[in-house]
C-alpha positions as CSV (number, residue, x, y, z in Angstrom):
1,M,59.2,-41.4,-3.0
2,Y,58.1,-37.0,-3.5
3,A,60.0,-34.7,-1.9
4,P,58.0,-33.0,1.0
5,S,57.9,-29.8,-1.0
6,L,56.6,-31.1,-4.2
7,I,53.6,-32.4,-2.0
8,A,53.1,-29.2,-0.6
9,G,52.8,-27.8,-3.3
10,I,50.0,-30.2,-5.1
11,V,48.0,-29.8,-2.2
12,F,48.8,-25.8,-2.4
13,S,47.4,-26.2,-6.1
14,V,44.2,-28.2,-5.2
15,K,43.3,-25.4,-2.5
16,Y,44.0,-22.7,-4.7
17,N,41.4,-24.4,-7.4
18,I,39.0,-25.1,-5.0
19,F,39.1,-21.4,-3.4
20,H,39.0,-20.1,-7.1
21,D,36.5,-22.0,-7.9
22,K,34.2,-21.0,-5.3
23,I,35.0,-17.0,-5.9
24,I,33.4,-17.8,-9.3
25,A,30.7,-19.7,-8.7
26,M,30.3,-16.2,-6.0
27,K,30.9,-13.9,-8.4
28,R,28.2,-15.4,-10.9
29,K,25.8,-15.5,-7.7
30,I,26.5,-11.4,-7.6
31,F,26.2,-11.1,-11.1
32,F,22.5,-12.7,-11.2
33,V,21.4,-10.9,-8.2
34,T,22.6,-8.0,-9.9
35,A,20.6,-8.3,-12.6
36,C,17.9,-9.2,-11.7
37,L,17.4,-6.0,-9.2
38,A,18.6,-4.2,-12.3
39,M,15.3,-5.4,-14.4
40,A,13.0,-4.9,-11.2
41,T,14.6,-1.3,-11.2
42,A,14.1,-0.8,-14.6
43,C,10.4,-2.4,-14.3
44,N,9.3,0.2,-11.5
45,S,11.0,2.8,-13.2
46,N,7.9,4.7,-14.3
47,Q,6.7,4.7,-10.4
48,P,7.5,7.6,-8.9
49,K,10.5,7.4,-6.6
50,E,10.1,6.8,-2.7
51,T,12.8,8.3,-0.8
52,S,9.9,7.6,2.5
53,T,6.7,6.3,2.3
54,S,5.0,9.0,4.3
55,S,6.4,11.8,1.9
56,A,5.4,9.3,-1.5
57,D,1.9,8.6,0.0
58,T,1.5,12.6,0.5
59,S,2.8,13.5,-2.8
60,A,0.2,10.3,-4.1
61,S,-2.2,11.8,-2.3
62,S,-1.8,15.4,-3.8
63,T,-1.8,14.1,-7.0
64,A,-4.9,12.3,-6.7
65,G,-6.9,15.7,-4.8
66,S,-5.0,17.6,-7.9
67,A,-6.9,15.3,-11.2
68,D,-10.1,15.2,-8.9
69,E,-11.7,18.4,-9.8
70,G,-14.1,16.8,-12.4
71,T,-15.6,14.4,-9.5
72,N,-18.6,14.4,-7.3
73,P,-17.7,15.4,-4.1
74,K,-20.3,13.0,-2.9
75,G,-19.5,10.0,-4.8
76,I,-21.0,7.7,-7.1
77,G,-24.0,5.4,-5.0
78,K,-26.9,5.7,-2.7
79,Y,-25.6,7.7,0.2
80,T,-26.2,11.6,-1.1
81,D,-26.9,13.0,3.0
82,V,-24.7,11.3,6.1
83,Q,-25.7,12.8,9.1
84,L,-23.2,12.7,11.4
85,T,-22.9,12.2,14.9
86,H,-21.8,15.0,17.1
87,P,-19.7,13.9,20.0
88,L,-18.7,11.1,17.8
89,D,-20.7,7.7,18.5
90,E,-18.3,5.5,21.0
91,K,-20.7,2.4,19.8
92,M,-20.3,2.9,16.2
93,V,-16.5,3.6,16.4
94,A,-15.7,0.5,18.9
95,S,-18.0,-1.2,16.4
96,G,-16.5,0.2,13.3
97,K,-12.5,-0.7,14.7
98,S,-14.1,-4.3,15.1
99,T,-14.7,-4.4,11.2
100,Y,-11.7,-2.2,10.5
101,D,-9.7,-4.7,12.3
102,V,-11.2,-8.0,10.7
103,K,-11.7,-6.5,7.2
104,C,-9.6,-3.5,6.9
105,A,-6.3,-3.5,8.6
106,S,-4.7,-6.2,5.9
107,C,-4.4,-3.5,3.2
108,H,-4.9,0.3,5.3
109,K,-2.9,1.5,8.1
110,L,-4.0,3.9,10.4
111,T,-1.4,6.3,9.6
112,D,-0.9,8.6,6.2
113,E,1.4,5.7,5.0
114,R,0.1,3.2,2.3
115,L,0.3,-0.7,2.7
116,V,-1.7,-2.4,-0.4
117,G,-4.5,0.4,-0.2
118,P,-4.0,3.7,1.0
119,G,-3.4,4.9,4.9
120,W,-6.3,6.3,6.5
121,K,-5.0,8.9,8.3
122,G,-7.1,13.0,7.0
123,V,-9.0,10.7,4.8
124,T,-12.3,12.4,6.6
125,D,-10.4,15.5,6.2
126,K,-10.3,14.9,2.1
127,R,-13.4,13.5,1.1
128,T,-17.2,14.1,2.1
129,P,-18.8,11.3,4.5
130,E,-21.1,10.4,1.5
131,W,-17.8,9.8,-0.9
132,I,-16.3,7.9,1.9
133,M,-19.6,5.5,2.4
134,N,-20.6,5.2,-1.3
135,F,-16.2,4.0,-1.8
136,I,-17.1,1.5,0.7
137,T,-20.4,0.0,0.2
138,N,-20.6,0.5,-4.1
139,T,-16.4,0.4,-5.0
140,E,-16.7,-1.3,-8.7
141,E,-19.5,1.5,-9.5
142,M,-17.2,4.5,-7.9
143,I,-13.8,3.3,-10.1
144,E,-15.8,3.0,-12.9
145,K,-17.1,6.3,-13.2
146,D,-16.1,8.2,-10.1
147,T,-12.8,10.7,-10.8
148,A,-11.0,10.4,-7.4
149,A,-11.3,6.9,-6.8
150,K,-9.6,6.0,-10.4
151,N,-6.8,8.1,-9.3
152,L,-6.8,6.1,-5.8
153,L,-6.4,2.7,-8.5
154,E,-4.1,4.8,-10.3
155,V,-1.6,5.5,-7.1
156,C,-2.6,2.0,-5.2
157,L,-2.6,-0.5,-8.5
158,V,-5.1,-3.1,-6.7
159,Q,-8.7,-2.6,-6.3
160,M,-10.1,-2.5,-3.7
161,P,-12.3,-5.7,-2.8
162,N,-16.0,-5.1,-2.3
163,Q,-16.2,-5.9,1.9
164,N,-19.9,-6.9,1.4
165,L,-20.7,-4.0,4.2
166,S,-23.9,-3.8,5.6
167,E,-25.4,0.2,5.9
168,P,-24.7,0.0,9.7
169,D,-20.8,-1.4,9.3
170,A,-20.0,0.9,6.7
171,R,-21.5,3.9,9.1
172,S,-19.4,2.7,11.5
173,V,-16.4,2.4,10.0
174,L,-16.7,6.0,9.0
175,E,-17.1,7.0,12.6
176,F,-14.2,4.9,13.3
177,M,-12.2,6.7,10.5
178,R,-13.3,10.4,12.0
179,K,-12.2,9.2,15.5
180,N,-8.6,8.6,13.7
181,D,-8.1,11.6,12.1
182,G,-9.1,13.8,15.6
183,K,-13.0,14.4,15.7
184,K,-14.5,14.3,18.6
């Protein structure tokens, strides 16, 4: 018969080897995850570093704004003179909010935070009503020909799809944007 100390030594050795194998497997997993994160970081090293979302969006907006100098402030499209309501048309605001909820909210926040597309806070202060209407209804041509729209694409990296909004729907979205920016 084996001595109890010999059996205890064998059991310890087996348990140690199992524990040791688990530690090696864990180290490999940690190394793999670290390597993947390092590669992902390296691939995105040319992107602006974001310390907080709002400061990154502000810097992106100011970068886009400074490069917009050669652009037509009214954009490219059929809207050359958009008549604004004073005070805001609350029916249009409600309709615009409804359209935003269905077609816009998945990509745009109402703050200055970027989601997929830029946040909407302050957009009516940065862009003319005509530019906004032309961009909403004529996205492809605006991105192709308008400097400001091209700069937005460079910042967001995703082209806004044509939402096929009617003129009244687009105008209601503009009215909702104005309300979001505190216009009265």
